C-alpha positions in Angstrom: 12.0 -59.2 -34.6 14.2 -61.1 -37.0 17.3 -59.6 -38.7 17.5 -62.5 -41.2 15.0 -64.6 -43.1 16.3 -67.7 -41.3 15.4 -66.2 -37.9 11.7 -65.6 -39.0 9.4 -68.1 -37.3 5.8 -68.6 -36.6 6.6 -70.5 -33.3 5.0 -68.9 -30.3 5.7 -69.7 -26.6 4.0 -68.4 -23.5 5.2 -69.1 -19.9 7.6 -71.7 -21.3 4.9 -73.6 -23.1 4.9 -73.8 -26.9 1.4 -72.7 -28.1 2.1 -72.5 -31.8 4.6 -75.0 -33.2 6.3 -74.5 -36.6 6.2 -77.7 -38.6 7.6 -76.4 -41.9 8.7 -73.2 -43.5 9.0 -72.4 -47.2 10.4 -69.1 -48.4 8.5 -68.0 -51.5 10.3 -64.7 -52.2 13.3 -63.0 -50.7 14.4 -59.4 -50.6 13.2 -56.3 -48.8 9.7 -57.8 -49.2 9.8 -61.4 -48.2 6.9 -64.0 -48.5 7.0 -67.1 -46.4 4.5 -70.0 -46.1 4.4 -71.8 -42.8 2.9 -75.1 -41.8 2.1 -75.0 -38.1 0.0 -76.5 -35.3 -1.7 -74.7 -32.4 -2.2 -76.3 -29.0 -5.7 -76.9 -27.7 -5.6 -75.2 -24.3 -8.0 -77.6 -22.8 -6.4 -80.9 -23.8 -2.8 -79.6 -24.2 -2.6 -81.5 -27.5 -1.8 -79.9 -30.8 -4.6 -79.5 -33.3 -4.5 -80.5 -36.9 -1.9 -78.6 -39.0 -2.8 -75.3 -40.6 -0.9 -73.1 -43.1 -0.2 -69.4 -43.1 1.3 -67.2 -45.9 3.0 -64.1 -44.4 4.6 -61.0 -46.0 7.5 -59.3 -44.2 9.1 -56.0 -45.0 12.7 -55.3 -44.0 12.8 -51.9 -42.2 15.8 -50.6 -40.3 17.5 -54.0 -40.6 14.7 -56.0 -39.2 11.8 -58.0 -40.8 8.4 -56.9 -39.7 5.2 -58.7 -40.6 3.0 -56.6 -42.8 0.2 -59.1 -43.7 -0.9 -62.7 -43.3 -3.4 -65.1 -44.6 -4.2 -68.2 -42.6 -5.5 -71.4 -44.2 -7.6 -72.9 -41.5 -8.3 -76.4 -42.7 -7.2 -79.1 -45.1 -10.5 -78.6 -47.0 -9.7 -74.9 -47.6 -6.1 -75.7 -48.6 -7.4 -78.2 -51.2 -9.9 -75.7 -52.6 -7.1 -73.1 -53.0 -4.9 -75.7 -54.8 -7.7 -76.6 -57.2 -8.5 -73.0 -58.1 -4.8 -72.2 -58.6 -4.4 -75.3 -60.9 -7.3 -74.0 -63.1 -5.8 -70.5 -63.2 -2.3 -71.8 -63.8 -2.4 -75.1 -65.6 0.7 -77.2 -65.9 3.0 -76.4 -68.8 2.0 -78.1 -72.0 -1.7 -78.2 -71.3 
């Protein structure tokens, strides 16, 4: 488990092979409760190639000096991501509209 926000990663390795590769990381909130959005790709175990990127929003709680994941929401496709963006833009229109 990570002691700092910078150490938190979604990257996962098994037997020396990266199965989940972190492509980007954006910290949304900091503090004892931290929210991070990751862009990542998972390996297709049959082909060994990485699949299309996905996104995950994860909440971490700092407990005894270490960050522990408390919850997560995975955005599984570009279509789903675009739907979420469209809905959020209607709920929170740009300033001045």
